C-alpha positions in Angstrom: 22.2 81.3 -155.9 20.5 80.0 -159.2 17.1 80.3 -159.6 16.2 76.5 -158.9 17.8 77.0 -155.3 15.8 77.6 -152.3 16.5 80.3 -150.0 14.7 78.7 -147.0 17.8 76.8 -145.7 19.7 80.1 -145.3 16.7 81.8 -143.8 16.5 79.0 -141.5 19.9 78.8 -140.4 19.8 82.4 -139.6 16.9 82.3 -137.3 17.6 83.6 -133.9 18.6 80.7 -131.8 17.5 82.2 -128.6 14.1 82.0 -129.8 13.9 78.5 -131.8 15.3 77.2 -128.3 12.7 78.6 -126.1 9.6 77.6 -128.6 11.3 74.5 -128.8 11.7 74.1 -125.0 8.2 74.9 -124.4 7.0 72.1 -126.8 9.1 69.7 -125.6 7.9 70.2 -122.0 4.4 70.2 -123.0 5.3 66.8 -124.7 7.0 65.4 -121.8 4.4 66.1 -119.2 1.3 65.2 -121.2 0.8 61.9 -119.7 0.6 58.4 -121.7 0.5 57.5 -125.6 -0.4 61.1 -126.3 2.6 62.7 -124.9 4.9 60.1 -126.7 3.0 61.0 -130.0 3.4 64.4 -129.4 7.2 63.9 -129.0 7.6 61.6 -132.0 5.3 64.2 -133.9 8.1 67.2 -132.7 11.1 64.8 -133.4 9.8 64.4 -137.1 9.4 68.5 -137.3 13.0 68.7 -136.0 13.7 66.0 -138.4 12.2 68.1 -141.5 14.3 71.1 -140.2 17.2 69.2 -140.0 17.0 67.8 -143.8 16.3 71.4 -144.8 18.9 73.2 -143.3 21.5 70.3 -143.8 23.4 72.2 -146.8 24.1 75.3 -145.0 25.2 73.9 -141.3 28.7 73.0 -140.5 29.7 69.1 -139.8 29.7 70.0 -136.1 26.6 71.7 -135.9 25.3 68.4 -138.0 26.4 65.9 -135.4 25.0 67.5 -132.4 21.6 68.1 -134.2 21.6 64.3 -135.2 22.1 63.0 -131.4 19.7 65.6 -130.2 17.1 64.2 -132.7 18.1 60.6 -131.8 17.4 61.2 -128.0 14.2 63.1 -128.8 12.9 59.9 -130.7 14.1 57.9 -128.0 12.4 59.8 -125.4 9.3 59.5 -127.3 9.9 55.7 -127.8 10.1 55.3 -124.2 7.0 57.5 -123.5 5.0 55.3 -125.6 5.8 52.0 -123.6 
């Protein structure tokens, strides 16, 4: 790896999937069960964090993983927007 490249994408891609899933699940449930606009904003904030993670790890993911993550991000944004309405 060149000195100018970041090691962050590789480390994030090697994170324990079960732990990441459980933490994300808890955050999503809190956002979904928080009523009204606050819940919608929390959902969109979580979607922004997921989008940042997706951008950071894009180069080390397989095309299939990219598609699944884009789909999940789209569903999360849609849920946040519906919750705001």
